[in-house]
N, C-alpha and C positions, 0 to 999 in steps of 0.2 A: 865244865859248866859252872855258871855263876848261881849261887843260891839266891833265892828271891822270896821275900815275904809278901804275900798277896792276900788281901781281904776280899772275900766273896760272900754272898748270902748263903745261908744254910741250905736253902732249896737248890741253888746252883751246884754247890759242892756235893749235895746228896745225889743229884743227877749224875755227876761225874763218877761218884763212887759206884752207883748202880751200873753204869756203862762199863766201868773198869772190871767189876765182878763178872759181868756177862762175857766180856772179851778176854779176860784172863791177863790183863795188864794193870799197872798201878794207875790211880787217878792222876798222879803227877805227870805220867807219860801222856795221858790223854790231853791234859791241859797244855803241855808243851806243844803237842801236835796242833791243837786248836790255835795257839798263839802263832805258830809258824804259818799255818794256813791263812790266818787273818793278815799277817804281815805280807805274805806273797800276793794274796788275792785282792786285798783292799788298799794297802798302803804303797806297794811297790809296782803293782801291775800297771803297765802303760795302757792308756786309753787308746782305742782305735775307733774308726768309724762304725765298726760292727757293734760296738758297745753303746753307741749314741742313741739316745731316746729323744725323739723330737718333742718339742714343747707345743702344746695345743693352745694357741692364743685366741681361739674363738672364731666366730664367723668373720668373713671378709667385710670390712667396712666400706672400702672404696677400691674399685678395680684400678690397678696400676696402668692398664692399657689405655685408660682415658688420657688423651693427650694434654688436656688442661691440667690435670693433676700431676702428670709426669713432668711437664714444664715447670710447674710450681716447685716440685721437690728437687729437681736437678738443675734448675736455672739454665735450661736449654743446652745442657751438656750431654743429652742422650742421643 
């Protein structure tokens, strides 16, 4: 393993120390586990359609079924 110097707030480190005492492991082990989890779940995890959250763009302003609007948007390619 590679030694690492990491600066965190006192509150964050205190939280890790408390969790470490309760679980019987060292705080460094918990921090390594958290770093591994973040790397796998947030940075490496491949996105799939199940993870997709649709964007709400608000109410429909004009219906695409309207032939005049469709012709204007697609130049009669529809």
